[in-house]
C-alpha positions as CSV (number, residue, x, y, z in Angstrom):
1,M,31.1,-48.6,31.4
2,S,31.1,-49.7,27.8
3,A,32.5,-47.5,25.0
4,P,30.0,-45.0,23.5
5,Q,28.3,-46.1,20.3
6,L,28.4,-42.6,18.9
7,R,30.8,-39.7,19.6
8,I,29.3,-36.3,18.8
9,G,31.6,-33.4,18.3
10,T,30.5,-29.8,19.0
11,R,31.8,-26.4,20.1
12,G,31.7,-25.7,23.8
13,S,29.4,-22.6,24.1
14,R,26.1,-22.9,26.0
15,L,24.2,-22.6,22.8
16,A,26.4,-25.3,21.0
17,L,25.9,-27.7,23.9
18,A,22.1,-27.0,23.9
19,Q,22.1,-27.9,20.2
20,A,24.1,-31.0,20.7
21,D,21.6,-32.1,23.4
22,L,18.8,-31.6,20.9
23,V,20.6,-34.0,18.5
24,C,21.2,-36.5,21.3
25,R,17.5,-36.5,22.3
26,A,16.4,-36.9,18.7
27,L,18.7,-39.9,18.2
28,A,17.7,-41.5,21.5
29,A,14.1,-41.1,20.6
30,V,14.3,-43.2,17.4
31,H,17.2,-45.6,18.3
32,P,16.5,-47.3,21.7
33,E,20.1,-48.5,21.9
34,L,21.3,-44.9,21.9
35,A,19.0,-44.1,24.9
36,A,21.1,-46.3,27.2
37,P,23.5,-44.5,29.6
38,G,26.8,-43.8,28.0
39,A,25.7,-44.7,24.5
40,L,26.2,-41.1,23.3
41,E,29.3,-39.1,24.1
42,V,29.4,-35.3,23.5
43,V,33.0,-34.3,22.7
44,V,33.7,-30.5,23.0
45,I,36.2,-29.1,20.5
46,R,37.5,-25.6,20.7
47,T,37.7,-23.9,17.3
48,T,39.8,-21.0,15.9
49,G,36.6,-18.9,15.8
50,D,36.1,-19.5,19.5
51,R,39.7,-18.7,20.4
52,V,40.1,-15.5,18.4
53,T,37.3,-13.0,19.3
54,D,39.0,-9.6,18.8
55,R,39.0,-9.5,15.0
56,P,36.2,-9.6,12.4
57,L,35.4,-13.1,11.0
58,A,36.0,-11.9,7.4
59,E,39.5,-10.8,8.4
60,L,40.3,-14.2,9.9
61,G,39.0,-16.2,6.9
62,G,35.3,-16.6,7.4
63,K,32.7,-18.8,9.1
64,G,34.6,-22.0,8.4
65,L,36.8,-21.1,11.4
66,F,34.0,-22.5,13.6
67,C,34.2,-25.8,11.8
68,K,37.8,-26.5,10.8
69,E,39.0,-28.3,14.0
70,I,35.7,-30.2,14.3
71,E,36.0,-31.4,10.7
72,A,39.6,-32.4,11.3
73,A,38.4,-34.5,14.3
74,L,35.9,-36.2,12.0
75,L,38.4,-37.0,9.4
76,E,40.9,-38.3,12.0
77,R,38.1,-40.5,13.5
78,R,38.3,-38.9,16.9
79,I,34.5,-38.3,16.7
80,D,31.8,-40.0,14.6
81,V,29.5,-37.1,13.8
82,A,29.5,-33.3,14.4
83,V,26.7,-30.8,15.2
84,H,26.8,-27.5,13.4
85,S,24.6,-24.4,13.1
86,I,24.3,-24.7,9.3
87,K,24.9,-21.0,8.9
88,D,28.4,-21.5,10.3
89,L,29.3,-24.1,7.7
90,P,31.6,-23.1,4.8
91,T,30.2,-23.2,1.3
92,W,32.0,-26.4,0.5
93,L,32.5,-29.2,3.1
94,Q,35.9,-30.8,3.3
95,G,36.5,-33.8,1.0
96,G,35.1,-37.0,2.5
97,L,32.5,-35.3,4.6
98,V,28.7,-35.0,4.1
99,L,25.6,-33.6,5.8
100,G,24.0,-36.7,7.2
101,A,20.9,-35.0,8.6
102,V,19.2,-31.7,9.1
103,L,16.9,-31.4,12.1
104,E,13.5,-29.6,11.8
105,R,14.3,-26.0,11.4
106,E,13.7,-23.4,14.0
107,D,12.4,-19.9,13.1
108,P,15.2,-18.5,10.9
109,R,14.5,-14.8,11.5
110,D,16.9,-12.3,13.1
111,V,16.2,-10.3,16.3
112,L,17.2,-6.7,17.0
113,L,18.1,-6.3,20.6
114,T,18.3,-2.9,22.3
115,R,18.5,-1.6,25.9
116,T,15.3,0.3,25.2
117,P,12.8,-1.6,22.9
118,A,13.0,-0.3,19.4
119,T,12.7,-1.3,15.7
120,I,15.4,-0.5,13.1
121,A,13.4,2.6,12.1
122,E,13.2,3.7,15.8
123,L,16.9,3.5,16.6
124,P,18.3,7.0,17.4
125,R,20.2,8.7,14.6
126,G,23.8,7.6,14.7
127,A,23.2,4.7,17.0
128,V,26.0,2.2,17.4
129,V,25.0,-1.3,16.4
130,G,27.4,-4.2,17.1
131,T,27.6,-7.2,14.7
132,A,30.3,-9.4,13.2
133,S,28.0,-10.3,10.2
134,V,28.7,-8.5,6.9
135,R,25.1,-9.7,5.9
136,R,23.5,-7.9,8.8
137,K,25.7,-4.8,8.5
138,A,24.9,-4.3,4.8
139,Q,21.1,-4.7,5.3
140,L,21.1,-2.4,8.3
141,L,22.9,0.3,6.4
142,A,20.6,-0.2,3.4
143,H,17.7,0.8,5.7
144,R,19.6,3.3,7.9
145,P,22.9,4.7,6.4
146,D,23.2,7.0,9.4
147,L,23.9,4.0,11.8
148,R,27.4,3.2,13.0
149,V,28.0,-0.5,12.7
150,V,31.0,-1.9,14.7
151,N,32.6,-5.3,15.0
152,F,30.9,-7.3,17.8
153,R,32.1,-10.8,18.5
154,G,31.4,-13.4,21.2
155,N,28.8,-16.0,22.0
156,V,25.2,-15.1,22.8
157,D,25.7,-14.6,26.5
158,T,28.8,-12.4,25.9
159,R,27.0,-10.2,23.4
160,L,24.0,-9.8,25.7
161,R,26.3,-8.8,28.5
162,K,28.1,-6.3,26.3
163,L,24.8,-4.8,25.2
164,A,23.6,-4.5,28.8
165,A,26.9,-2.8,29.7
166,G,26.3,-0.1,27.1
167,E,29.2,-1.0,24.8
168,V,26.7,-0.7,21.9
169,D,23.1,0.7,21.5
170,A,21.9,-2.5,19.7
171,T,22.9,-5.8,18.3
172,L,21.4,-8.6,16.3
173,L,21.1,-12.3,17.0
174,A,19.3,-15.3,15.5
175,L,15.9,-16.0,17.0
176,A,16.6,-19.7,16.8
177,G,19.6,-19.5,19.1
178,L,17.7,-17.3,21.6
179,R,14.9,-19.8,21.7
180,R,17.2,-22.8,22.2
181,L,18.7,-21.0,25.2
182,G,15.2,-20.3,26.6
183,I,15.5,-16.6,26.0
184,E,12.1,-15.4,24.9
185,D,10.8,-11.9,24.0
186,A,14.3,-10.5,24.0
187,G,13.9,-7.9,21.3
188,S,12.2,-7.0,18.0
189,V,11.9,-9.9,15.6
190,L,12.7,-8.7,12.1
191,S,10.8,-9.8,9.0
192,P,12.7,-11.3,6.1
193,E,11.8,-8.1,4.2
194,E,13.8,-6.1,6.8
195,M,16.6,-8.6,7.3
196,L,16.8,-11.6,5.0
197,P,18.4,-14.5,7.0
198,A,21.7,-16.1,6.5
199,V,21.8,-19.3,4.4
200,G,21.0,-22.1,6.8
201,Q,20.0,-19.9,9.7
202,G,17.8,-21.7,12.2
203,A,18.8,-25.2,11.0
204,L,21.1,-27.7,12.7
205,G,23.1,-30.0,10.5
206,I,24.9,-33.2,11.5
207,E,28.0,-33.9,9.5
208,C,29.7,-37.2,9.2
209,R,32.2,-39.1,7.0
210,A,30.9,-40.1,3.6
211,D,32.2,-43.7,4.1
212,D,30.6,-44.1,7.6
213,A,27.6,-46.2,6.6
214,G,26.7,-46.9,10.3
215,S,26.5,-43.2,11.3
216,L,24.7,-42.3,8.0
217,S,22.1,-44.9,8.8
218,L,21.5,-43.6,12.3
219,L,21.3,-40.0,11.1
220,A,18.8,-40.8,8.3
221,A,16.2,-41.5,10.9
222,I,16.3,-38.0,12.3
223,D,16.6,-36.1,9.0
224,H,13.7,-33.6,8.5
225,P,13.0,-33.8,4.7
226,A,11.5,-30.4,4.2
227,S,14.2,-28.6,6.3
228,S,16.9,-30.6,4.5
229,A,15.5,-29.7,1.1
230,C,15.4,-26.0,2.0
231,V,18.9,-26.1,3.4
232,R,20.3,-27.8,0.3
233,A,18.6,-25.2,-2.0
234,E,20.1,-22.3,0.0
235,R,23.6,-23.9,0.0
236,A,23.3,-24.5,-3.7
237,L,22.6,-20.7,-4.0
238,L,25.7,-20.0,-1.9
239,A,27.8,-22.2,-4.1
240,A,26.6,-20.6,-7.3
241,L,27.3,-17.2,-6.0
242,D,30.8,-18.3,-4.9
243,G,31.0,-15.2,-2.7
244,S,33.8,-14.6,-0.3
245,C,33.4,-14.1,3.4
246,H,33.6,-10.4,2.6
247,T,30.4,-10.6,0.5
248,P,27.0,-10.0,2.1
249,I,24.8,-12.9,1.0
250,A,21.4,-13.9,2.4
251,G,19.1,-16.6,1.4
252,H,16.0,-18.3,2.7
253,A,13.8,-21.1,1.3
254,A,10.4,-22.3,2.6
255,I,8.1,-25.1,1.3
256,A,4.4,-24.7,1.0
257,A,1.9,-27.0,-0.9
258,G,4.8,-28.9,-2.4
259,L,6.5,-25.8,-3.8
260,L,9.8,-24.4,-2.7
261,H,10.0,-20.6,-2.5
262,L,13.6,-19.3,-2.5
263,R,14.5,-15.7,-1.8
264,A,18.1,-14.4,-2.1
265,L,20.1,-11.2,-1.7
266,I,23.6,-10.0,-2.3
267,A,24.8,-6.5,-1.3
268,R,27.7,-4.2,-1.2
269,P,29.2,-4.2,2.3
270,D,28.2,-0.5,2.9
271,G,24.6,-1.3,2.0
272,S,24.6,1.1,-1.0
273,E,23.3,-1.5,-3.4
274,C,21.3,-4.6,-2.7
275,L,20.2,-7.0,-5.4
276,R,17.4,-9.4,-4.7
277,A,16.0,-12.4,-6.6
278,E,13.3,-15.1,-5.9
279,R,12.0,-18.2,-7.6
280,V,9.4,-20.8,-6.9
281,G,9.8,-24.4,-8.0
282,V,9.1,-28.0,-7.0
283,A,10.6,-28.9,-3.7
284,D,12.4,-32.0,-5.2
285,A,14.4,-29.7,-7.5
286,G,15.5,-27.3,-4.8
287,E,19.3,-27.5,-5.5
288,A,18.7,-26.7,-9.1
289,L,16.6,-23.8,-8.2
290,G,19.2,-22.5,-5.8
291,Q,21.9,-22.7,-8.5
292,E,19.5,-20.9,-10.9
293,V,18.9,-18.0,-8.5
294,G,22.6,-17.7,-7.6
295,L,23.7,-17.6,-11.2
296,A,21.0,-15.1,-12.0
297,L,22.2,-12.8,-9.2
298,R,25.8,-13.2,-10.3
299,A,24.9,-12.1,-13.9
300,R,23.0,-9.1,-12.6
301,A,25.8,-8.0,-10.3
302,G,28.6,-8.3,-12.8
303,P,32.3,-9.2,-12.1
304,G,33.1,-6.1,-10.1
305,F,30.4,-6.5,-7.5
306,F,32.3,-9.1,-5.4
307,D,35.6,-7.2,-5.4
């Protein structure tokens, strides 16, 4: 068998492999040479975030722990491209790496999963909700300060199993991930007003080396321009806020009639204060809009907000 034309790095969870398969199928659909057997190779890389599951992500150093080893493999040329849930990417990519493509975005909303169907308002007083996300925790407590939110790590299957076993009364997951695993009607879908999504949630990004013209050319054909514009606006917001992994930050952009509508939120970890901002601008200037919204929120929050 001839050597693969493209080596695709990914985490090894069932969801990560399903997402890598989406990228493989997208590439094979537009590049006939990549549809041949063995042309694409999926390389599983175990990350620090996958290995250490008993401590909060913020305590370990943030979401970049799901990318560090994969980015190292890219820079060392052990793989050609890498598939990421964009919400897991750090604010700044490592030097020499770029986002080569963003696939068409799935529904970015969050889902509340409970053993007995319920909305946030219907959860029993003092209910225990499991999540590792400071964003979800802050917004939950802003709605329901009586809830007890506990650290809850693991892949989708692990968290569903823990929920079924009664370790918590409820948890939250991204609707996009559930759909990619074929899990439908699993809980209560939350509106952005109830739970503004994470930056990049629902979007898959393919990272590659900035100097790899061949891979960049292949990826350009599967980039979804509207999704890419929204993601870049949201990530510009994140960069302008320069929040740490301890800072609850949410942001979501959508395009309609050529205009990009960006909504953003920063909050105190206990949900006692949530600041929101939104702007509308031309889609082509999404990154500038993201930076504008981020800087406006920083100014409103003041220097002590992120401490």
